[in-house]
C-alpha positions as CSV (number, residue, x, y, z in Angstrom):
1,M,0.0,0.0,0.0
2,V,1.3,3.5,-0.9
3,E,0.0,6.7,0.6
4,K,0.2,9.8,-1.6
5,I,1.0,13.1,0.1
6,G,0.1,16.5,-1.4
7,K,2.6,18.5,-3.4
8,F,5.3,20.7,-1.8
9,D,7.4,23.5,-3.1
10,V,10.5,22.0,-1.4
11,V,11.1,18.5,-0.1
12,V,14.3,18.0,1.8
13,I,15.8,14.5,2.3
14,G,17.8,14.4,5.5
15,A,17.4,16.5,8.6
16,G,21.0,17.1,9.6
17,P,22.5,20.6,9.9
18,G,22.2,21.0,6.1
19,G,18.7,19.6,5.7
20,Y,17.0,21.2,8.7
21,V,18.5,24.6,8.0
22,A,17.4,24.4,4.4
23,A,13.9,23.5,5.5
24,I,13.7,26.3,8.1
25,R,14.9,28.8,5.5
26,A,12.4,27.5,3.0
27,G,9.6,28.0,5.6
28,Q,10.8,31.5,6.3
29,L,10.6,32.3,2.6
30,G,6.9,31.1,2.5
31,L,7.6,27.9,0.6
32,K,5.5,24.9,1.4
33,T,8.1,22.5,2.8
34,A,8.5,18.9,4.0
35,I,11.6,17.2,5.5
36,I,12.2,13.5,5.4
37,E,14.4,11.9,8.1
38,K,15.2,8.2,8.8
39,D,16.0,8.8,12.4
40,P,13.1,9.4,14.9
41,K,14.5,12.9,15.7
42,P,16.0,15.6,13.5
43,G,19.7,16.8,13.8
44,G,21.5,14.1,11.9
45,T,25.1,13.0,12.6
46,C,26.2,16.4,13.9
47,L,23.7,16.6,16.7
48,H,23.4,12.9,17.6
49,R,26.7,11.2,16.6
50,G,29.2,14.0,15.8
51,C,29.8,17.6,16.6
52,I,27.5,18.2,19.6
53,P,28.1,15.0,21.7
54,T,31.9,15.1,21.0
55,K,32.2,18.7,22.1
56,A,30.1,17.9,25.2
57,L,32.6,15.2,26.2
58,L,35.5,17.5,25.4
59,E,34.0,20.1,27.8
60,T,33.9,17.4,30.5
61,A,37.5,16.5,29.7
62,H,38.5,20.2,29.9
63,L,36.8,20.6,33.2
64,L,38.5,17.5,34.6
65,D,41.9,18.9,33.5
66,F,41.1,22.3,34.9
67,A,40.1,20.8,38.3
68,K,43.4,19.0,38.5
69,E,45.2,22.4,38.2
70,G,43.1,23.9,41.0
71,E,46.1,24.7,43.3
72,Y,47.6,27.0,40.6
73,F,44.5,29.2,40.9
74,G,44.4,29.0,44.7
75,V,41.6,26.4,44.8
76,K,42.2,23.1,46.7
77,I,40.4,20.2,45.1
78,P,41.2,17.0,47.0
79,S,40.2,14.6,44.2
80,A,38.9,15.3,40.7
81,E,37.6,12.0,39.2
82,L,35.7,11.2,36.1
83,D,32.1,9.9,36.5
84,L,31.7,8.3,33.0
85,A,28.0,7.6,33.5
86,G,27.6,11.2,34.6
87,A,29.5,12.5,31.6
88,M,27.3,10.5,29.2
89,K,24.2,11.8,31.0
90,F,25.5,15.4,30.5
91,K,26.2,14.6,26.8
92,E,22.7,13.2,26.3
93,G,21.1,16.2,28.1
94,V,22.9,18.6,25.7
95,I,21.7,16.5,22.7
96,D,18.2,16.5,24.0
97,K,18.1,20.3,24.5
98,N,19.4,21.0,21.0
99,T,17.0,18.4,19.4
100,K,14.0,20.1,21.0
101,G,15.3,23.4,19.7
102,V,15.4,22.1,16.1
103,E,12.0,20.5,16.5
104,Y,10.5,23.8,17.7
105,L,12.1,25.7,14.8
106,L,10.7,23.3,12.2
107,K,7.3,23.5,13.7
108,K,7.4,27.3,14.0
109,N,8.2,27.6,10.3
110,K,5.5,25.1,9.3
111,V,7.8,22.4,8.0
112,E,6.0,19.0,7.7
113,R,8.2,16.2,9.1
114,I,8.0,12.7,7.5
115,H,9.7,9.8,9.2
116,G,11.4,7.2,7.0
117,M,14.1,6.6,4.4
118,G,13.7,8.9,1.4
119,R,14.7,8.1,-2.1
120,L,14.1,9.7,-5.5
121,D,11.2,8.1,-7.4
122,G,11.5,10.6,-10.3
123,P,12.5,14.2,-10.9
124,T,9.6,15.5,-8.9
125,Q,8.7,12.6,-6.6
126,V,10.2,11.2,-3.4
127,R,9.3,7.7,-2.1
128,V,9.5,7.3,1.7
129,V,10.0,3.9,3.3
130,P,8.9,4.3,6.9
131,P,9.5,1.9,9.8
132,E,5.9,0.8,9.4
133,K,4.6,-0.9,6.3
134,T,2.8,1.9,4.5
135,E,5.1,3.6,2.0
136,K,4.5,7.2,1.0
137,V,5.0,9.2,-2.2
138,V,5.7,12.9,-1.9
139,D,5.3,15.2,-4.9
140,A,7.8,18.1,-4.9
141,T,8.5,20.9,-7.3
142,N,12.1,21.1,-5.9
143,I,14.1,18.5,-4.0
144,V,17.1,19.1,-1.7
145,L,19.4,16.1,-1.1
146,A,21.0,16.3,2.3
147,T,21.6,12.7,3.3
148,G,25.0,13.4,4.9
149,S,27.8,10.8,5.5
150,V,28.9,7.9,7.6
151,P,32.3,6.9,9.0
152,A,34.6,5.2,6.5
153,K,35.4,1.6,7.3
154,P,38.5,0.2,5.6
155,G,37.9,-3.3,4.3
156,F,40.8,-5.0,6.0
157,L,39.4,-4.2,9.5
158,D,36.8,-6.5,11.1
159,F,34.1,-4.1,12.4
160,K,32.0,-7.1,13.6
161,D,34.5,-7.3,16.5
162,G,33.2,-4.9,19.2
163,R,36.7,-3.7,19.9
164,I,37.1,-2.1,16.4
165,I,34.8,0.8,16.3
166,T,34.1,4.2,14.7
167,S,33.1,7.6,16.1
168,D,29.5,6.5,16.1
169,E,30.1,3.7,18.7
170,I,32.8,5.4,20.8
171,L,30.2,8.0,22.0
172,S,28.2,5.3,23.8
173,I,30.9,3.3,25.6
174,D,30.1,2.4,29.2
175,K,33.6,1.4,30.3
176,L,36.9,3.2,29.7
177,P,39.7,1.2,28.0
178,K,43.1,1.1,29.6
179,H,44.7,1.7,26.2
180,I,43.1,3.1,23.0
181,T,44.7,3.3,19.6
182,I,43.2,5.9,17.2
183,L,43.7,5.5,13.5
184,G,43.8,8.9,11.8
185,A,45.0,12.2,13.2
186,G,42.5,14.5,11.6
187,A,39.9,16.5,13.5
188,V,38.0,13.4,14.7
189,G,41.1,11.5,15.7
190,T,42.8,14.3,17.6
191,E,39.6,15.3,19.4
192,F,39.0,11.7,20.7
193,A,42.7,11.4,21.6
194,S,42.4,14.5,23.7
195,I,39.2,13.3,25.4
196,F,40.5,9.9,26.3
197,K,43.8,11.2,27.6
198,S,42.0,13.5,29.9
199,F,39.8,10.6,31.0
200,G,42.9,8.7,32.1
201,C,43.5,6.3,29.2
202,E,46.7,5.5,27.5
203,V,46.4,6.9,24.0
204,M,48.2,6.2,20.7
205,L,47.5,8.2,17.5
206,V,48.5,6.5,14.3
207,E,48.7,8.7,11.2
208,M,49.8,7.7,7.7
209,L,50.9,11.2,6.8
210,D,53.9,13.0,8.4
211,R,51.9,15.3,10.7
212,L,48.9,15.8,12.9
213,L,45.9,17.6,11.3
214,P,47.4,17.4,7.7
215,V,44.9,19.9,6.3
216,E,46.1,22.6,8.7
217,D,49.1,24.9,8.5
218,H,52.4,23.1,9.2
219,D,53.1,25.4,12.2
220,C,49.8,24.4,13.7
221,S,50.5,20.7,13.2
222,A,53.9,21.1,14.9
223,E,52.5,23.1,17.8
224,L,49.8,20.5,18.4
225,L,52.4,17.7,18.3
226,R,54.4,19.4,20.9
227,A,51.4,19.8,23.1
228,F,50.3,16.2,22.7
229,K,53.8,14.9,23.5
230,K,53.7,17.0,26.7
231,R,50.4,15.4,27.5
232,K,52.0,12.0,26.8
233,I,49.8,11.2,23.9
234,E,51.9,8.8,21.8
235,C,51.9,10.0,18.1
236,R,53.1,7.6,15.4
237,L,53.4,9.7,12.2
238,S,54.3,8.4,8.7
239,T,52.9,5.0,10.0
240,K,50.4,2.6,8.5
241,L,48.2,0.1,10.2
242,E,48.9,-3.1,8.3
243,K,46.9,-5.6,10.3
244,A,44.5,-5.9,13.3
245,D,44.5,-9.4,14.8
246,T,41.3,-10.0,16.8
247,S,42.0,-13.5,17.9
248,G,43.3,-12.7,21.4
249,K,42.0,-11.1,24.6
250,R,43.5,-7.8,23.4
251,L,43.8,-6.5,19.8
252,K,47.2,-7.0,18.2
253,L,48.0,-4.2,15.7
254,T,50.8,-4.4,13.2
255,L,52.2,-1.0,12.4
256,G,54.5,-0.3,9.5
257,A,56.7,2.9,9.5
258,E,57.4,4.7,6.3
259,A,61.1,4.4,7.0
260,G,60.8,0.7,7.0
261,G,60.2,-2.1,9.5
262,S,57.1,-3.0,11.5
263,E,56.1,-3.7,15.1
264,T,53.2,-5.2,16.9
265,I,51.4,-3.5,19.7
266,D,48.5,-4.5,22.1
267,T,45.5,-2.3,22.6
268,D,42.0,-2.6,24.0
269,I,40.1,-0.6,21.5
270,L,40.9,0.5,17.9
271,L,39.0,3.7,16.9
272,C,38.9,4.1,13.2
273,A,38.9,7.8,12.3
274,V,40.1,7.8,8.7
275,G,37.3,10.0,7.2
276,R,33.7,9.7,6.1
277,R,31.9,8.6,3.0
278,P,28.8,10.1,1.5
279,V,25.4,8.5,1.8
280,T,24.2,8.4,-1.8
281,D,23.8,4.6,-2.3
282,G,20.1,3.8,-2.6
283,L,19.1,7.4,-3.1
284,G,17.7,6.8,-6.6
285,L,20.1,9.2,-8.3
286,E,20.3,6.9,-11.4
287,K,16.6,7.2,-11.9
288,V,16.9,10.9,-12.6
289,G,20.2,10.9,-14.4
290,I,22.4,12.4,-11.6
291,K,25.8,10.8,-11.6
292,V,28.2,10.4,-8.7
293,D,32.0,10.1,-8.8
294,K,34.0,7.0,-7.7
295,A,33.7,8.0,-4.0
296,G,29.9,8.6,-4.3
297,F,29.9,12.4,-4.2
298,V,27.5,14.5,-6.3
299,A,28.7,17.3,-8.5
300,V,26.9,20.6,-8.1
301,N,26.8,24.1,-9.6
302,P,27.6,27.2,-7.5
303,D,23.9,27.5,-6.5
304,Q,24.0,23.8,-5.3
305,S,21.8,22.6,-8.2
306,T,22.7,19.3,-9.8
307,S,22.5,18.2,-13.4
308,R,18.7,18.3,-12.7
309,S,17.9,22.0,-12.3
310,N,15.2,21.3,-9.7
311,I,17.2,18.9,-7.6
312,F,19.9,20.3,-5.3
313,A,22.6,18.6,-3.2
314,I,24.2,20.0,-0.1
315,G,26.5,19.0,2.8
316,D,28.6,15.9,3.0
317,I,27.4,14.4,-0.3
318,V,29.0,17.3,-2.1
319,G,32.7,16.5,-2.6
320,A,33.8,19.9,-3.7
321,T,33.6,21.4,-0.2
322,P,34.8,20.2,3.2
323,L,32.5,17.8,5.1
324,L,31.6,20.2,7.9
325,A,28.3,21.0,9.5
326,H,28.6,24.8,9.0
327,V,29.3,24.2,5.3
328,A,26.2,22.1,5.0
329,S,24.1,24.8,6.6
330,A,25.5,27.5,4.4
331,E,24.8,25.4,1.3
332,G,21.3,24.6,2.4
333,I,20.5,28.4,2.6
334,I,22.0,28.9,-0.9
335,A,20.0,26.1,-2.4
336,V,16.7,27.3,-0.9
337,E,17.2,31.0,-1.7
338,K,17.9,29.9,-5.3
339,I,14.6,28.0,-5.4
340,A,12.9,31.1,-4.0
341,G,14.2,33.2,-6.9
342,M,16.8,35.0,-5.0
343,N,20.5,35.5,-6.1
344,P,22.5,33.9,-3.2
345,Q,26.2,34.4,-3.0
346,P,28.0,31.0,-3.6
347,I,30.5,29.6,-1.1
348,R,34.1,30.5,-1.5
349,A,36.3,27.5,-0.6
350,D,39.1,29.7,0.6
351,R,36.7,31.3,3.2
352,I,35.5,28.2,5.0
353,P,36.8,28.0,8.5
354,G,38.2,24.9,10.1
355,A,37.8,24.1,13.8
356,T,39.3,21.3,15.9
357,Y,38.3,21.2,19.5
358,C,41.2,19.1,21.0
359,H,43.3,20.5,23.8
360,P,44.8,22.8,22.7
361,E,42.2,23.9,20.1
362,V,43.2,24.6,16.5
363,A,41.3,26.8,14.1
364,S,41.9,28.5,10.8
365,V,40.4,30.3,7.8
366,G,42.0,31.1,4.5
367,L,45.2,29.8,3.0
368,T,48.0,28.1,4.8
369,E,51.5,29.5,4.4
370,N,52.5,26.8,1.9
371,A,49.2,27.0,0.0
372,A,49.6,30.8,-0.4
373,R,53.1,30.3,-1.8
374,D,52.0,27.5,-4.1
375,A,49.3,29.9,-5.4
376,G,52.0,32.3,-6.4
377,H,51.7,34.9,-3.7
378,A,54.7,36.7,-2.3
379,V,53.8,36.3,1.4
380,K,54.7,37.8,4.7
381,V,54.1,35.9,7.9
382,S,53.6,37.0,11.5
383,K,53.3,34.7,14.5
384,F,52.5,35.9,18.0
385,P,52.6,33.5,21.0
386,L,49.8,33.3,23.4
387,S,52.3,33.1,26.3
388,A,53.1,36.8,25.7
389,L,49.6,37.9,26.5
390,G,48.5,39.2,29.9
391,K,45.5,36.9,29.8
392,S,47.7,33.9,29.4
393,G,48.8,33.5,33.0
394,I,45.2,34.0,34.1
395,L,44.1,30.9,32.1
396,G,46.7,28.5,33.4
397,K,50.3,27.7,34.3
398,T,51.3,27.1,30.7
399,V,49.2,28.2,27.7
400,P,50.4,26.7,24.4
401,G,49.7,28.2,21.1
402,F,49.9,31.3,18.8
403,F,48.2,33.5,16.3
404,K,49.6,33.2,12.8
405,I,48.7,35.6,10.0
406,V,49.6,34.9,6.3
407,A,49.4,38.1,4.2
408,D,50.3,39.3,0.8
409,E,53.7,41.0,1.0
410,K,52.9,43.8,-1.5
411,Y,49.4,45.0,-0.5
412,G,49.1,43.5,3.0
413,E,45.8,41.7,2.2
414,I,45.3,38.9,4.7
415,L,45.3,35.5,3.0
416,G,45.0,33.2,6.0
417,I,44.7,33.2,9.8
418,H,45.7,30.2,12.0
419,I,45.2,29.9,15.7
420,V,46.3,27.3,18.3
421,G,45.3,27.6,21.9
422,P,42.4,28.0,24.3
423,H,39.1,29.2,22.6
424,A,40.8,29.2,19.2
425,T,37.5,27.9,17.6
426,D,35.8,31.0,19.0
427,L,38.6,33.4,18.2
428,I,38.7,32.4,14.5
429,C,35.3,34.2,14.0
430,E,37.1,37.5,13.8
431,G,39.4,36.0,11.2
432,C,36.4,34.9,9.1
433,A,35.1,38.5,9.2
434,I,38.5,40.0,8.2
435,L,38.9,37.7,5.3
436,G,35.3,38.0,4.2
437,L,35.7,41.8,4.1
438,E,39.1,41.5,2.4
439,G,40.9,43.2,5.2
440,T,44.6,44.1,5.3
441,A,47.2,43.9,8.0
442,A,46.8,47.6,8.5
443,D,43.0,47.4,8.9
444,L,43.4,44.7,11.6
445,A,46.2,46.4,13.5
446,H,44.3,49.6,13.8
447,I,41.2,47.9,15.4
448,V,41.4,48.4,19.1
449,H,41.0,45.1,21.0
450,P,40.0,44.8,24.6
451,H,42.5,44.0,27.3
452,P,43.2,41.6,28.8
453,T,41.9,39.1,26.3
454,L,43.3,36.3,24.1
455,G,41.8,38.2,21.1
456,E,44.6,40.8,21.5
457,G,46.9,38.2,20.0
458,M,45.2,38.8,16.6
459,M,45.9,42.5,16.8
460,E,49.5,41.8,17.9
461,A,50.1,39.4,15.0
462,A,48.9,42.1,12.6
463,H,51.3,44.6,14.2
464,G,54.0,42.1,13.6
465,L,53.3,42.3,9.8
466,L,53.6,46.1,10.0
467,G,56.9,46.3,11.8
468,G,56.7,44.7,15.2
469,A,54.3,43.3,17.7
470,I,54.2,45.5,20.8
471,H,54.5,42.8,23.4
472,M,57.0,40.5,21.7
């Protein structure tokens, strides 16, 4: 039996940070909108299995570390211990609060929610397979595909063994491992390394490339490596995982170094954090003539439309932009505003900020120093250490990190901003504004910043480009 549902101006498949933002914006613009989601609640990976729960656990980890440093601040805390069940309860509470907020916004903007797996049944039809038996067919003038991504699972690993897991499963563990090995030192890997080290576990990070956070500026990678070594997080760079033997009580991992030779280590849990793959299989793209590349990504135009002008793709299924929640949200707004007849400004790849919430945090926007040189720029670089700021000693005994600005040498246009340290992921917002407004070093240096703040470091780094930071 198939139930037909009335026609909508916009039907969004997927209710993650791309899909629900697109649906809300469509509702704001007066478009009759429906959103289809396979999970019982909206929010997608970001809210339920990604950004939000991970950052909640990172906040618990940070508070635990902070409490252990109490005497530095003149506060005696006899014993600071992790309550894992309490941390998980806190995490779930944060998720629940955010979920209710999304549900309220969808209702407020008159977005109809449909529960089930959505797939294209034609260029203007979506078939929904719900948990119950009755399938539904939804007519749509325009369709927005926002089905997101799932963790990548290398074929040589046995994910049926409960000790080999991804970021989905690690968020629900009820017992801490003595030793955890994390495969992949990108944002996901470094964040979980930071969490579990703070929680008292022995942590090893294994990365095939020669540095942590390979997409970030090389100075940021080096600073994070120093901080991780100080925290006794073991980092194996230029190293491949060759084999994971699940036959014993503990996992036996065979690691091969780029320089040659291999070794076997024992671990309790292997967390695979080697990237994500788009959810496009079974979406029915072939029915409407939309092709995907070898990795499963959909090609889009600057307005997020596909080869079918009324079908749009946003978020993690688009391979041309980073798989980040804030990118998905921005793309959702662009797609819907195009549908509404507006002229939205397309995303600029060199203006997308990156944010990694490990300890210390790493954030950036714009070009790295090497990328700027490779693009043909004559560059000038300024770095200002956080330790030179008056706020630094207030925040802790030792505060690692810096502000780094990459600028065009001739005209002073700022090409990239890179931050390592406390609240870097908040501080980068100023950098986003400066790059978006095409600001120069002189523009930034002449903006008065409040004292004492970490944000002064941005101003000081700009002074460094003009002849010398005051507090260096």
